[in-house]
Structure formats: structure tokens, C-alpha cells
PDB file as gemmi writes it, atoms N, CA and C in Angstrom:
CRYST1    1.000    1.000    1.000  90.00  90.00  90.00 P 1                      
ATOM      1  N   MET A   1     125.275  82.199   2.134  1.00  0.00           N  
ATOM      2  CA  MET A   1     124.965  83.254   3.087  1.00  0.00           C  
ATOM      3  C   MET A   1     125.848  84.455   2.785  1.00  0.00           C  
ATOM      4  N   PRO A   2     125.265  85.670   2.661  1.00  0.00           N  
ATOM      5  CA  PRO A   2     126.094  86.851   2.457  1.00  0.00           C  
ATOM      6  C   PRO A   2     126.977  87.079   3.680  1.00  0.00           C  
ATOM      7  N   GLU A   3     128.154  87.592   3.441  1.00  0.00           N  
ATOM      8  CA  GLU A   3     129.097  87.793   4.534  1.00  0.00           C  
ATOM      9  C   GLU A   3     128.630  88.938   5.435  1.00  0.00           C  
ATOM     10  N   CYS A   4     128.645  88.708   6.723  1.00  0.00           N  
ATOM     11  CA  CYS A   4     128.253  89.736   7.674  1.00  0.00           C  
ATOM     12  C   CYS A   4     129.495  90.532   8.105  1.00  0.00           C  
ATOM     13  N   LEU A   5     129.261  91.635   8.789  1.00  0.00           N  
ATOM     14  CA  LEU A   5     130.346  92.494   9.252  1.00  0.00           C  
ATOM     15  C   LEU A   5     131.356  91.720  10.084  1.00  0.00           C  
ATOM     16  N   PHE A   6     130.886  90.953  11.061  1.00  0.00           N  
ATOM     17  CA  PHE A   6     131.815  90.216  11.926  1.00  0.00           C  
ATOM     18  C   PHE A   6     132.528  89.097  11.172  1.00  0.00           C  
ATOM     19  N   CYS A   7     131.845  88.467  10.225  1.00  0.00           N  
ATOM     20  CA  CYS A   7     132.519  87.442   9.416  1.00  0.00           C  
ATOM     21  C   CYS A   7     133.646  88.078   8.604  1.00  0.00           C  
ATOM     22  N   GLY A   8     133.438  89.299   8.112  1.00  0.00           N  
ATOM     23  CA  GLY A   8     134.483  90.017   7.395  1.00  0.00           C  
ATOM     24  C   GLY A   8     135.667  90.330   8.274  1.00  0.00           C  
ATOM     25  N   ILE A   9     135.408  90.713   9.523  1.00  0.00           N  
ATOM     26  CA  ILE A   9     136.487  90.983  10.489  1.00  0.00           C  
ATOM     27  C   ILE A   9     137.241  89.696  10.785  1.00  0.00           C  
ATOM     28  N   ILE A  10     136.511  88.617  11.008  1.00  0.00           N  
ATOM     29  CA  ILE A  10     137.125  87.319  11.312  1.00  0.00           C  
ATOM     30  C   ILE A  10     137.998  86.856  10.146  1.00  0.00           C  
ATOM     31  N   ALA A  11     137.522  87.066   8.918  1.00  0.00           N  
ATOM     32  CA  ALA A  11     138.259  86.650   7.726  1.00  0.00           C  
ATOM     33  C   ALA A  11     139.466  87.547   7.451  1.00  0.00           C  
ATOM     34  N   GLY A  12     139.505  88.716   8.098  1.00  0.00           N  
ATOM     35  CA  GLY A  12     140.615  89.642   7.879  1.00  0.00           C  
ATOM     36  C   GLY A  12     140.397  90.595   6.721  1.00  0.00           C  
ATOM     37  N   SER A  13     139.209  90.570   6.117  1.00  0.00           N  
ATOM     38  CA  SER A  13     138.943  91.471   5.001  1.00  0.00           C  
ATOM     39  C   SER A  13     138.433  92.842   5.457  1.00  0.00           C  
ATOM     40  N   LEU A  14     138.090  92.966   6.722  1.00  0.00           N  
ATOM     41  CA  LEU A  14     137.674  94.246   7.298  1.00  0.00           C  
ATOM     42  C   LEU A  14     138.566  94.558   8.492  1.00  0.00           C  
ATOM     43  N   PRO A  15     138.911  95.826   8.681  1.00  0.00           N  
ATOM     44  CA  PRO A  15     139.812  96.184   9.783  1.00  0.00           C  
ATOM     45  C   PRO A  15     139.122  96.126  11.139  1.00  0.00           C  
ATOM     46  N   SER A  16     139.914  95.883  12.166  1.00  0.00           N  
ATOM     47  CA  SER A  16     139.428  95.910  13.543  1.00  0.00           C  
ATOM     48  C   SER A  16     140.628  96.089  14.453  1.00  0.00           C  
ATOM     49  N   LYS A  17     140.344  96.444  15.679  1.00  0.00           N  
ATOM     50  CA  LYS A  17     141.388  96.547  16.695  1.00  0.00           C  
ATOM     51  C   LYS A  17     141.233  95.344  17.619  1.00  0.00           C  
ATOM     52  N   LYS A  18     141.988  94.289  17.307  1.00  0.00           N  
ATOM     53  CA  LYS A  18     141.868  93.032  18.053  1.00  0.00           C  
ATOM     54  C   LYS A  18     142.551  93.132  19.413  1.00  0.00           C  
ATOM     55  N   VAL A  19     141.901  92.505  20.382  1.00  0.00           N  
ATOM     56  CA  VAL A  19     142.412  92.430  21.740  1.00  0.00           C  
ATOM     57  C   VAL A  19     142.911  91.020  22.036  1.00  0.00           C  
ATOM     58  N   PHE A  20     142.206  90.028  21.474  1.00  0.00           N  
ATOM     59  CA  PHE A  20     142.503  88.625  21.738  1.00  0.00           C  
ATOM     60  C   PHE A  20     141.934  87.801  20.591  1.00  0.00           C  
ATOM     61  N   GLU A  21     142.617  86.689  20.305  1.00  0.00           N  
ATOM     62  CA  GLU A  21     142.102  85.773  19.294  1.00  0.00           C  
ATOM     63  C   GLU A  21     142.638  84.383  19.572  1.00  0.00           C  
ATOM     64  N   ASN A  22     141.774  83.391  19.387  1.00  0.00           N  
ATOM     65  CA  ASN A  22     142.203  81.996  19.396  1.00  0.00           C  
ATOM     66  C   ASN A  22     141.472  81.289  18.267  1.00  0.00           C  
ATOM     67  N   GLU A  23     141.468  79.983  18.258  1.00  0.00           N  
ATOM     68  CA  GLU A  23     140.885  79.242  17.138  1.00  0.00           C  
ATOM     69  C   GLU A  23     139.376  79.381  17.026  1.00  0.00           C  
ATOM     70  N   GLU A  24     138.689  79.772  18.089  1.00  0.00           N  
ATOM     71  CA  GLU A  24     137.224  79.824  18.056  1.00  0.00           C  
ATOM     72  C   GLU A  24     136.612  81.186  18.353  1.00  0.00           C  
ATOM     73  N   VAL A  25     137.417  82.119  18.866  1.00  0.00           N  
ATOM     74  CA  VAL A  25     136.891  83.394  19.348  1.00  0.00           C  
ATOM     75  C   VAL A  25     137.816  84.532  18.930  1.00  0.00           C  
ATOM     76  N   VAL A  26     137.220  85.670  18.623  1.00  0.00           N  
ATOM     77  CA  VAL A  26     137.991  86.891  18.415  1.00  0.00           C  
ATOM     78  C   VAL A  26     137.362  87.978  19.294  1.00  0.00           C  
ATOM     79  N   VAL A  27     138.211  88.831  19.864  1.00  0.00           N  
ATOM     80  CA  VAL A  27     137.743  89.935  20.708  1.00  0.00           C  
ATOM     81  C   VAL A  27     138.280  91.228  20.111  1.00  0.00           C  
ATOM     82  N   ILE A  28     137.375  92.182  19.875  1.00  0.00           N  
ATOM     83  CA  ILE A  28     137.757  93.456  19.271  1.00  0.00           C  
ATOM     84  C   ILE A  28     137.194  94.617  20.088  1.00  0.00           C  
ATOM     85  N   HIS A  29     137.811  95.779  19.941  1.00  0.00           N  
ATOM     86  CA  HIS A  29     137.267  96.984  20.555  1.00  0.00           C  
ATOM     87  C   HIS A  29     136.006  97.400  19.801  1.00  0.00           C  
ATOM     88  N   ASP A  30     134.985  97.822  20.534  1.00  0.00           N  
ATOM     89  CA  ASP A  30     133.759  98.323  19.933  1.00  0.00           C  
ATOM     90  C   ASP A  30     134.041  99.677  19.294  1.00  0.00           C  
ATOM     91  N   LEU A  31     133.495  99.908  18.104  1.00  0.00           N  
ATOM     92  CA  LEU A  31     133.701 101.188  17.415  1.00  0.00           C  
ATOM     93  C   LEU A  31     132.971 102.348  18.091  1.00  0.00           C  
ATOM     94  N   HIS A  32     131.930 102.039  18.849  1.00  0.00           N  
ATOM     95  CA  HIS A  32     131.132 103.066  19.523  1.00  0.00           C  
ATOM     96  C   HIS A  32     131.026 102.706  21.005  1.00  0.00           C  
ATOM     97  N   PRO A  33     132.131 102.851  21.751  1.00  0.00           N  
ATOM     98  CA  PRO A  33     132.147 102.385  23.144  1.00  0.00           C  
ATOM     99  C   PRO A  33     131.147 103.115  24.032  1.00  0.00           C  
ATOM    100  N   LYS A  34     130.556 102.333  24.934  1.00  0.00           N  
ATOM    101  CA  LYS A  34     129.596 102.859  25.912  1.00  0.00           C  
ATOM    102  C   LYS A  34     130.189 102.902  27.317  1.00  0.00           C  
ATOM    103  N   ALA A  35     131.477 102.590  27.427  1.00  0.00           N  
ATOM    104  CA  ALA A  35     132.194 102.592  28.707  1.00  0.00           C  
ATOM    105  C   ALA A  35     133.676 102.761  28.379  1.00  0.00           C  
ATOM    106  N   PRO A  36     134.487 103.119  29.383  1.00  0.00           N  
ATOM    107  CA  PRO A  36     135.926 103.257  29.122  1.00  0.00           C  
ATOM    108  C   PRO A  36     136.549 102.000  28.492  1.00  0.00           C  
ATOM    109  N   VAL A  37     136.083 100.830  28.904  1.00  0.00           N  
ATOM    110  CA  VAL A  37     136.474  99.570  28.259  1.00  0.00           C  
ATOM    111  C   VAL A  37     135.201  98.973  27.674  1.00  0.00           C  
ATOM    112  N   HIS A  38     135.198  98.763  26.365  1.00  0.00           N  
ATOM    113  CA  HIS A  38     134.042  98.158  25.693  1.00  0.00           C  
ATOM    114  C   HIS A  38     134.570  97.329  24.531  1.00  0.00           C  
ATOM    115  N   VAL A  39     134.542  96.018  24.727  1.00  0.00           N  
ATOM    116  CA  VAL A  39     135.001  95.102  23.682  1.00  0.00           C  
ATOM    117  C   VAL A  39     133.890  94.126  23.337  1.00  0.00           C  
ATOM    118  N   LEU A  40     134.018  93.516  22.168  1.00  0.00           N  
ATOM    119  CA  LEU A  40     133.055  92.543  21.689  1.00  0.00           C  
ATOM    120  C   LEU A  40     133.728  91.180  21.614  1.00  0.00           C  
ATOM    121  N   ILE A  41     133.113  90.179  22.202  1.00  0.00           N  
ATOM    122  CA  ILE A  41     133.611  88.809  22.167  1.00  0.00           C  
ATOM    123  C   ILE A  41     132.757  88.079  21.130  1.00  0.00           C  
ATOM    124  N   ILE A  42     133.402  87.620  20.060  1.00  0.00           N  
ATOM    125  CA  ILE A  42     132.683  87.117  18.888  1.00  0.00           C  
ATOM    126  C   ILE A  42     133.126  85.692  18.570  1.00  0.00           C  
ATOM    127  N   PRO A  43     132.184  84.765  18.443  1.00  0.00           N  
ATOM    128  CA  PRO A  43     132.577  83.422  17.992  1.00  0.00           C  
ATOM    129  C   PRO A  43     132.930  83.474  16.508  1.00  0.00           C  
ATOM    130  N   LYS A  44     133.932  82.719  16.115  1.00  0.00           N  
ATOM    131  CA  LYS A  44     134.283  82.667  14.691  1.00  0.00           C  
ATOM    132  C   LYS A  44     133.227  81.921  13.884  1.00  0.00           C  
ATOM    133  N   LYS A  45     132.514  81.020  14.531  1.00  0.00           N  
ATOM    134  CA  LYS A  45     131.400  80.333  13.875  1.00  0.00           C  
ATOM    135  C   LYS A  45     130.243  81.317  13.751  1.00  0.00           C  
ATOM    136  N   HIS A  46     129.675  81.419  12.568  1.00  0.00           N  
ATOM    137  CA  HIS A  46     128.548  82.329  12.371  1.00  0.00           C  
ATOM    138  C   HIS A  46     127.288  81.742  13.002  1.00  0.00           C  
ATOM    139  N   ILE A  47     126.843  82.374  14.068  1.00  0.00           N  
ATOM    140  CA  ILE A  47     125.588  82.052  14.746  1.00  0.00           C  
ATOM    141  C   ILE A  47     124.840  83.372  14.818  1.00  0.00           C  
ATOM    142  N   VAL A  48     123.634  83.428  14.326  1.00  0.00           N  
ATOM    143  CA  VAL A  48     122.918  84.698  14.217  1.00  0.00           C  
ATOM    144  C   VAL A  48     122.675  85.358  15.570  1.00  0.00           C  
ATOM    145  N   SER A  49     122.170  84.610  16.539  1.00  0.00           N  
ATOM    146  CA  SER A  49     121.881  85.192  17.854  1.00  0.00           C  
ATOM    147  C   SER A  49     121.861  84.093  18.901  1.00  0.00           C  
ATOM    148  N   ALA A  50     121.668  84.477  20.149  1.00  0.00           N  
ATOM    149  CA  ALA A  50     121.568  83.492  21.230  1.00  0.00           C  
ATOM    150  C   ALA A  50     120.420  82.524  20.961  1.00  0.00           C  
ATOM    151  N   ASN A  51     119.386  82.985  20.271  1.00  0.00           N  
ATOM    152  CA  ASN A  51     118.258  82.110  19.933  1.00  0.00           C  
ATOM    153  C   ASN A  51     118.653  81.000  18.974  1.00  0.00           C  
ATOM    154  N   ASP A  52     119.777  81.153  18.301  1.00  0.00           N  
ATOM    155  CA  ASP A  52     120.213  80.173  17.315  1.00  0.00           C  
ATOM    156  C   ASP A  52     121.271  79.217  17.850  1.00  0.00           C  
ATOM    157  N   LEU A  53     121.627  79.342  19.120  1.00  0.00           N  
ATOM    158  CA  LEU A  53     122.553  78.389  19.718  1.00  0.00           C  
ATOM    159  C   LEU A  53     121.897  77.025  19.803  1.00  0.00           C  
ATOM    160  N   SER A  54     122.684  75.981  19.577  1.00  0.00           N  
ATOM    161  CA  SER A  54     122.163  74.621  19.687  1.00  0.00           C  
ATOM    162  C   SER A  54     122.974  73.870  20.742  1.00  0.00           C  
ATOM    163  N   GLU A  55     122.519  72.679  21.060  1.00  0.00           N  
ATOM    164  CA  GLU A  55     123.239  71.851  22.030  1.00  0.00           C  
ATOM    165  C   GLU A  55     124.691  71.651  21.602  1.00  0.00           C  
ATOM    166  N   SER A  56     124.938  71.572  20.300  1.00  0.00           N  
ATOM    167  CA  SER A  56     126.301  71.366  19.817  1.00  0.00           C  
ATOM    168  C   SER A  56     127.185  72.593  20.030  1.00  0.00           C  
ATOM    169  N   ASP A  57     126.584  73.745  20.360  1.00  0.00           N  
ATOM    170  CA  ASP A  57     127.340  74.975  20.615  1.00  0.00           C  
ATOM    171  C   ASP A  57     127.646  75.182  22.099  1.00  0.00           C  
ATOM    172  N   GLN A  58     127.288  74.220  22.934  1.00  0.00           N  
ATOM    173  CA  GLN A  58     127.457  74.367  24.377  1.00  0.00           C  
ATOM    174  C   GLN A  58     128.913  74.662  24.755  1.00  0.00           C  
ATOM    175  N   ASN A  59     129.848  73.955  24.186  1.00  0.00           N  
ATOM    176  CA  ASN A  59     131.259  74.160  24.483  1.00  0.00           C  
ATOM    177  C   ASN A  59     131.716  75.542  24.024  1.00  0.00           C  
ATOM    178  N   LEU A  60     131.276  75.953  22.844  1.00  0.00           N  
ATOM    179  CA  LEU A  60     131.630  77.271  22.320  1.00  0.00           C  
ATOM    180  C   LEU A  60     131.087  78.375  23.215  1.00  0.00           C  
ATOM    181  N   ALA A  61     129.860  78.227  23.700  1.00  0.00           N  
ATOM    182  CA  ALA A  61     129.273  79.239  24.589  1.00  0.00           C  
ATOM    183  C   ALA A  61     130.123  79.411  25.845  1.00  0.00           C  
ATOM    184  N   GLY A  62     130.605  78.313  26.397  1.00  0.00           N  
ATOM    185  CA  GLY A  62     131.496  78.390  27.550  1.00  0.00           C  
ATOM    186  C   GLY A  62     132.807  79.077  27.208  1.00  0.00           C  
ATOM    187  N   LYS A  63     133.325  78.829  26.019  1.00  0.00           N  
ATOM    188  CA  LYS A  63     134.583  79.460  25.596  1.00  0.00           C  
ATOM    189  C   LYS A  63     134.423  80.965  25.427  1.00  0.00           C  
ATOM    190  N   LEU A  64     133.233  81.412  25.044  1.00  0.00           N  
ATOM    191  CA  LEU A  64     132.989  82.854  24.945  1.00  0.00           C  
ATOM    192  C   LEU A  64     133.098  83.504  26.319  1.00  0.00           C  
ATOM    193  N   LEU A  65     132.513  82.859  27.330  1.00  0.00           N  
ATOM    194  CA  LEU A  65     132.592  83.404  28.691  1.00  0.00           C  
ATOM    195  C   LEU A  65     134.026  83.366  29.232  1.00  0.00           C  
ATOM    196  N   LEU A  66     134.744  82.303  28.944  1.00  0.00           N  
ATOM    197  CA  LEU A  66     136.138  82.213  29.392  1.00  0.00           C  
ATOM    198  C   LEU A  66     137.009  83.251  28.697  1.00  0.00           C  
ATOM    199  N   ALA A  67     136.720  83.537  27.429  1.00  0.00           N  
ATOM    200  CA  ALA A  67     137.450  84.596  26.728  1.00  0.00           C  
ATOM    201  C   ALA A  67     137.150  85.945  27.371  1.00  0.00           C  
ATOM    202  N   ALA A  68     135.894  86.167  27.754  1.00  0.00           N  
ATOM    203  CA  ALA A  68     135.522  87.417  28.423  1.00  0.00           C  
ATOM    204  C   ALA A  68     136.291  87.568  29.731  1.00  0.00           C  
ATOM    205  N   LYS A  69     136.364  86.501  30.507  1.00  0.00           N  
ATOM    206  CA  LYS A  69     137.102  86.529  31.777  1.00  0.00           C  
ATOM    207  C   LYS A  69     138.568  86.874  31.534  1.00  0.00           C  
ATOM    208  N   ARG A  70     139.169  86.231  30.563  1.00  0.00           N  
ATOM    209  CA  ARG A  70     140.589  86.475  30.256  1.00  0.00           C  
ATOM    210  C   ARG A  70     140.828  87.926  29.835  1.00  0.00           C  
ATOM    211  N   VAL A  71     139.993  88.413  28.927  1.00  0.00           N  
ATOM    212  CA  VAL A  71     140.166  89.775  28.416  1.00  0.00           C  
ATOM    213  C   VAL A  71     139.907  90.803  29.519  1.00  0.00           C  
ATOM    214  N   ALA A  72     138.943  90.546  30.394  1.00  0.00           N  
ATOM    215  CA  ALA A  72     138.701  91.456  31.518  1.00  0.00           C  
ATOM    216  C   ALA A  72     139.962  91.578  32.364  1.00  0.00           C  
ATOM    217  N   GLY A  73     140.645  90.476  32.594  1.00  0.00           N  
ATOM    218  CA  GLY A  73     141.906  90.511  33.324  1.00  0.00           C  
ATOM    219  C   GLY A  73     142.975  91.249  32.555  1.00  0.00           C  
ATOM    220  N   ASP A  74     143.101  90.944  31.269  1.00  0.00           N  
ATOM    221  CA  ASP A  74     144.115  91.594  30.429  1.00  0.00           C  
ATOM    222  C   ASP A  74     143.912  93.106  30.355  1.00  0.00           C  
ATOM    223  N   LEU A  75     142.655  93.543  30.355  1.00  0.00           N  
ATOM    224  CA  LEU A  75     142.356  94.973  30.227  1.00  0.00           C  
ATOM    225  C   LEU A  75     142.243  95.682  31.573  1.00  0.00           C  
ATOM    226  N   GLY A  76     142.469  94.956  32.652  1.00  0.00           N  
ATOM    227  CA  GLY A  76     142.522  95.560  33.978  1.00  0.00           C  
ATOM    228  C   GLY A  76     141.189  95.893  34.619  1.00  0.00           C  
ATOM    229  N   VAL A  77     140.115  95.245  34.190  1.00  0.00           N  
ATOM    230  CA  VAL A  77     138.809  95.546  34.786  1.00  0.00           C  
ATOM    231  C   VAL A  77     138.264  94.403  35.631  1.00  0.00           C  
ATOM    232  N   ALA A  78     138.953  93.284  35.688  1.00  0.00           N  
ATOM    233  CA  ALA A  78     138.427  92.113  36.392  1.00  0.00           C  
ATOM    234  C   ALA A  78     138.263  92.355  37.887  1.00  0.00           C  
ATOM    235  N   GLN A  79     139.233  92.975  38.503  1.00  0.00           N  
ATOM    236  CA  GLN A  79     139.188  93.126  39.957  1.00  0.00           C  
ATOM    237  C   GLN A  79     138.042  94.020  40.419  1.00  0.00           C  
ATOM    238  N   ASN A  80     137.807  95.132  39.749  1.00  0.00           N  
ATOM    239  CA  ASN A  80     136.758  96.055  40.181  1.00  0.00           C  
ATOM    240  C   ASN A  80     135.388  95.705  39.619  1.00  0.00           C  
ATOM    241  N   GLY A  81     135.356  94.926  38.544  1.00  0.00           N  
ATOM    242  CA  GLY A  81     134.079  94.474  38.004  1.00  0.00           C  
ATOM    243  C   GLY A  81     133.798  94.959  36.596  1.00  0.00           C  
ATOM    244  N   TYR A  82     132.912  94.230  35.940  1.00  0.00           N  
ATOM    245  CA  TYR A  82     132.553  94.523  34.555  1.00  0.00           C  
ATOM    246  C   TYR A  82     131.197  93.886  34.263  1.00  0.00           C  
ATOM    247  N   LYS A  83     130.640  94.241  33.123  1.00  0.00           N  
ATOM    248  CA  LYS A  83     129.370  93.663  32.669  1.00  0.00           C  
ATOM    249  C   LYS A  83     129.614  92.858  31.412  1.00  0.00           C  
ATOM    250  N   ILE A  84     128.838  91.799  31.256  1.00  0.00           N  
ATOM    251  CA  ILE A  84     128.776  91.049  30.014  1.00  0.00           C  
ATOM    252  C   ILE A  84     127.319  91.095  29.561  1.00  0.00           C  
ATOM    253  N   ILE A  85     127.107  91.560  28.340  1.00  0.00           N  
ATOM    254  CA  ILE A  85     125.753  91.720  27.811  1.00  0.00           C  
ATOM    255  C   ILE A  85     125.647  90.999  26.479  1.00  0.00           C  
ATOM    256  N   ILE A  86     124.541  90.289  26.284  1.00  0.00           N  
ATOM    257  CA  ILE A  86     124.233  89.679  24.991  1.00  0.00           C  
ATOM    258  C   ILE A  86     122.893  90.254  24.533  1.00  0.00           C  
ATOM    259  N   ASN A  87     122.917  91.085  23.506  1.00  0.00           N  
ATOM    260  CA  ASN A  87     121.684  91.598  22.916  1.00  0.00           C  
ATOM    261  C   ASN A  87     121.173  90.551  21.932  1.00  0.00           C  
ATOM    262  N   THR A  88     119.883  90.234  22.024  1.00  0.00           N  
ATOM    263  CA  THR A  88     119.310  89.194  21.172  1.00  0.00           C  
ATOM    264  C   THR A  88     118.069  89.719  20.466  1.00  0.00           C  
ATOM    265  N   GLY A  89     118.116  89.731  19.152  1.00  0.00           N  
ATOM    266  CA  GLY A  89     116.978  90.170  18.346  1.00  0.00           C  
ATOM    267  C   GLY A  89     116.798  91.678  18.333  1.00  0.00           C  
ATOM    268  N   LYS A  90     115.913  92.116  17.461  1.00  0.00           N  
ATOM    269  CA  LYS A  90     115.666  93.549  17.262  1.00  0.00           C  
ATOM    270  C   LYS A  90     115.246  94.246  18.560  1.00  0.00           C  
ATOM    271  N   ASP A  91     114.265  93.689  19.251  1.00  0.00           N  
ATOM    272  CA  ASP A  91     113.790  94.318  20.482  1.00  0.00           C  
ATOM    273  C   ASP A  91     114.818  94.253  21.602  1.00  0.00           C  
ATOM    274  N   GLY A  92     115.751  93.322  21.511  1.00  0.00           N  
ATOM    275  CA  GLY A  92     116.824  93.213  22.498  1.00  0.00           C  
ATOM    276  C   GLY A  92     118.015  94.108  22.183  1.00  0.00           C  
ATOM    277  N   GLY A  93     117.929  94.850  21.083  1.00  0.00           N  
ATOM    278  CA  GLY A  93     118.990  95.791  20.737  1.00  0.00           C  
ATOM    279  C   GLY A  93     120.114  95.215  19.891  1.00  0.00           C  
ATOM    280  N   GLN A  94     119.931  94.007  19.338  1.00  0.00           N  
ATOM    281  CA  GLN A  94     120.977  93.412  18.510  1.00  0.00           C  
ATOM    282  C   GLN A  94     121.003  94.112  17.157  1.00  0.00           C  
ATOM    283  N   LEU A  95     122.159  94.695  16.810  1.00  0.00           N  
ATOM    284  CA  LEU A  95     122.288  95.439  15.565  1.00  0.00           C  
ATOM    285  C   LEU A  95     122.968  94.645  14.459  1.00  0.00           C  
ATOM    286  N   ILE A  96     123.780  93.662  14.830  1.00  0.00           N  
ATOM    287  CA  ILE A  96     124.502  92.852  13.849  1.00  0.00           C  
ATOM    288  C   ILE A  96     124.067  91.401  14.025  1.00  0.00           C  
ATOM    289  N   GLY A  97     123.693  90.762  12.933  1.00  0.00           N  
ATOM    290  CA  GLY A  97     123.185  89.401  12.968  1.00  0.00           C  
ATOM    291  C   GLY A  97     124.272  88.351  13.076  1.00  0.00           C  
ATOM    292  N   HIS A  98     125.080  88.476  14.111  1.00  0.00           N  
ATOM    293  CA  HIS A  98     126.127  87.502  14.431  1.00  0.00           C  
ATOM    294  C   HIS A  98     126.290  87.580  15.948  1.00  0.00           C  
ATOM    295  N   LEU A  99     126.062  86.477  16.626  1.00  0.00           N  
ATOM    296  CA  LEU A  99     126.152  86.434  18.082  1.00  0.00           C  
ATOM    297  C   LEU A  99     127.431  87.099  18.571  1.00  0.00           C  
ATOM    298  N   HIS A 100     127.321  87.917  19.609  1.00  0.00           N  
ATOM    299  CA  HIS A 100     128.497  88.525  20.231  1.00  0.00           C  
ATOM    300  C   HIS A 100     128.141  88.987  21.635  1.00  0.00           C  
ATOM    301  N   LEU A 101     129.144  89.015  22.486  1.00  0.00           N  
ATOM    302  CA  LEU A 101     129.005  89.488  23.853  1.00  0.00           C  
ATOM    303  C   LEU A 101     129.679  90.838  23.957  1.00  0.00           C  
ATOM    304  N   HIS A 102     129.044  91.749  24.679  1.00  0.00           N  
ATOM    305  CA  HIS A 102     129.662  93.038  24.999  1.00  0.00           C  
ATOM    306  C   HIS A 102     130.272  92.913  26.388  1.00  0.00           C  
ATOM    307  N   LEU A 103     131.524  93.293  26.536  1.00  0.00           N  
ATOM    308  CA  LEU A 103     132.155  93.380  27.850  1.00  0.00           C  
ATOM    309  C   LEU A 103     132.414  94.851  28.093  1.00  0.00           C  
ATOM    310  N   LEU A 104     131.843  95.385  29.168  1.00  0.00           N  
ATOM    311  CA  LEU A 104     131.999  96.801  29.518  1.00  0.00           C  
ATOM    312  C   LEU A 104     132.576  96.924  30.909  1.00  0.00           C  
ATOM    313  N   GLY A 105     133.483  97.858  31.097  1.00  0.00           N  
ATOM    314  CA  GLY A 105     134.090  98.075  32.395  1.00  0.00           C  
ATOM    315  C   GLY A 105     134.880  99.364  32.411  1.00  0.00           C  
ATOM    316  N   GLY A 106     135.659  99.520  33.454  1.00  0.00           N  
ATOM    317  CA  GLY A 106     136.522 100.688  33.562  1.00  0.00           C  
ATOM    318  C   GLY A 106     135.935 101.831  34.365  1.00  0.00           C  
ATOM    319  N   GLY A 107     134.908 101.582  35.123  1.00  0.00           N  
ATOM    320  CA  GLY A 107     134.285 102.597  35.950  1.00  0.00           C  
ATOM    321  C   GLY A 107     132.943 102.090  36.450  1.00  0.00           C  
ATOM    322  N   MET A 108     132.297 102.869  37.290  1.00  0.00           N  
ATOM    323  CA  MET A 108     130.994 102.480  37.826  1.00  0.00           C  
ATOM    324  C   MET A 108     129.970 102.491  36.697  1.00  0.00           C  
ATOM    325  N   LEU A 109     129.344 101.362  36.467  1.00  0.00           N  
ATOM    326  CA  LEU A 109     128.364 101.214  35.408  1.00  0.00           C  
ATOM    327  C   LEU A 109     126.972 101.152  36.017  1.00  0.00           C  
ATOM    328  N   THR A 110     126.020 101.802  35.387  1.00  0.00           N  
ATOM    329  CA  THR A 110     124.667 101.772  35.899  1.00  0.00           C  
ATOM    330  C   THR A 110     124.041 100.411  35.621  1.00  0.00           C  
ATOM    331  N   SER A 111     123.086 100.056  36.430  1.00  0.00           N  
ATOM    332  CA  SER A 111     122.422  98.769  36.284  1.00  0.00           C  
ATOM    333  C   SER A 111     121.079  98.967  35.613  1.00  0.00           C  
ATOM    334  N   VAL A 112     120.733  98.041  34.732  1.00  0.00           N  
ATOM    335  CA  VAL A 112     119.416  98.074  34.097  1.00  0.00           C  
ATOM    336  C   VAL A 112     118.498  97.036  34.716  1.00  0.00           C  
ATOM    337  N   VAL A 113     119.010  96.261  35.627  1.00  0.00           N  
ATOM    338  CA  VAL A 113     118.208  95.218  36.265  1.00  0.00           C  
ATOM    339  C   VAL A 113     117.957  95.573  37.711  1.00  0.00           C  
TER     340      VAL A 113                                                      
END                                                                             
């Protein structure tokens, strides 16, 4: 499999501004933020999209949400609120073929739902 952008960041061969990292997850600042706080929560395991999650990824999926909760607290947006978004596929707005969550906060965010 050719190396994707996020795999390069995870491997350390591409630069990023890391916020948090553990054995299964890395969190980086988005290069094109859509809110005062905009970070990406990325599993170190290469999974193309939410459609590619399997039963064996159930624990990892939970760890992504727990990482989001932790980082929201660390970045000071937990108390007032934040959004977690997963874009899936072309029509869902996914630009990079590696599963990731967007965490946005730091002010009143408009709702799309």
C-alpha cells in the first residue's frame, strides 16, 4: 500500500503539530482550521474510512472518542462544548483516505443537523 499523508505523519517522516499521542492514536492540529480549535484524531492503524471499520476495531473506535474527550479538556473546549465530525467517502467530504475525527471548538459553532 502506498504511504498516505497521515501514515507519513504517524511514521514521523512528515511534519505536524502534535497535540497528543499514545500507542494507538495521534492528534494533530488541522492545517486548514475551520474553528479556533480544530484538531484531527487519527488512529495509527491505517483504516481508509468509517466504512472500513470491522468488529476487531471496536476497541480502537472507542479509544478515538476517549482521545477526543481528553484533548478537548486539554485544549480548554470541553466545558463550553465542541463538535466531533467523521467525514466518510467522497460525498461525505473525506479528503484523505485514512480514518480521522475532526474536533472543533473554541466558540459558537453552527449546526448542520
